C-alpha positions, 0 to 999 in steps of 0.5 A: 551554400548554408549560412556557416556564420548562422550555424556557428551562432546557433552552436554557441547559444546555451542549450535549453535546460532539460525539464526535471524528471517526474522522479526528481519532482517527487523527490523535492516535493517529498523533501519539502513536505517532510520539512514542513511537517517536521515544523508543524505540531502533530494535531495541526498537521493531521487537520491540514492533511485531512483538509487537503484530502477532502479538497483533492477529492474534488480537484482530481476528476480521474481519481474521483471517478475511480473512487466512486466506482470502487466504493459503489461496489463496496457499499452496494449502492451508487447513491452519490452522497454516501459514495462521495462521503466515503471517498472524501474520507478515504483520500483524507485518511491517505493524506494522514497516512502520508503525515504518519510516514513522514513523521516516522521517517523523521523520528517524530512519530511515536509508534501507536498503541496497538489493540490485538495482542491475540493476533500476535499470539496467533502469529507466534503459533504459526511461526512455531512451524518454522516456515515463516509467514507471508503477510498479505496487506492492502493499501488500508489503514496504516500498513507502514506503522503496523510493519514498524510495530511488528519490527519493534516487537522483534519479528524478522520482517521483510517488505517488498517495495517498488522504486520511484525512478529516482535514486534519491527518492528511493533512499528517502522512502525505502531507507526510512523503512530500513531505519525502522527495522525492516528488510527492504527487498526491491521488486525488480530482484525480489524472487530469491530474497523473498524465499530466503526471508521465509526459509529463515522463519521470517515474515514477508509483507506483500501488498495485493490490491493492485490490478494486474490484468493478464498476470494474476489470478481471478477471484471474487471480490465484493461479488465481482471478478477481479484479477490480483497478484498470485505471488503471495499464494505461490510463495506460500505453496513453494515454501510451506509458509503460512498465508496471513491476510492482515490489516492495521487500521486506525482507531483514532484520526491522529494514529495514536491507537491502531487495531490489528485484525487478521485471518491466521487459519490459512496454511497451504496444503503440502501438495501444490496443485494449480487450483490451490493458488486460486483457492488460497488467493480467494481466502485472502481476498475474502478476509480483506473484503470483511476488513473493508466492509467494517471500515471502508473509508480506510481503504485507499484505492484510487484506480478502478479495481474491477473491470468495467465497473464504472458503468455498473456503479453509475460513476460520473465525473 
């Protein structure tokens, strides 16, 4: 027979506390960081963020390998000093972007002065067609500040966002975008809402620079094949919306001035042929390639985008 007294004792012991989920850790880390930034003068916050980004580059082997491979492709050289310099600047810029977003969320960040009114005039001409516009961005510069600026100018703007796995973090991050005047469409149920936003002659903002092996469309990017989401082109073809690759890039480290650049010449044909998806996506990626060539350190891509490019680029840990 078993030891019934032992079994009773085991049942009476307190259960071990379960470890917090990754989403919960992110939530508390975000709250702590936002509270700290809220009490830190802006110039100091940006300096600290830049320093943390430089340090993180050396403390994050996996990300460093990916950035070395990506920037070797972008720069056309595997020269270690140059690639590392751009990689460090990219990660520092991303940390400053996080400061911007947390200050936007807390109402402590003034919208930047944006250079490029001609871009908005070109956008207005596209919207005269009455079919809306798919705004295609990358993780580049400060897309959230650019979106907030567009919303503040009165453009009906919807953005597609993916949840973080913790409802409290979703409320903090996605709720902040809503407070800035954007309609947030959850990725899990995006389809009909995206079409409705365009049919109301609004703007729909999507990010395109994420690898989707086997699910996207293959195009050329910096001279190498890469697979990216086909959704922006398909939406444009289905609705007749214009397809607009846009970048909001910093003109100074503190984010007080930004420049908007874009290609406003891409209007899909009326007949949605299968090859049109690839053609339109290629035009979008060609435009973004030019933006990145001009300011590569403002591109925040911390995963290898090209298949197998690490070996060709000479990336090392």
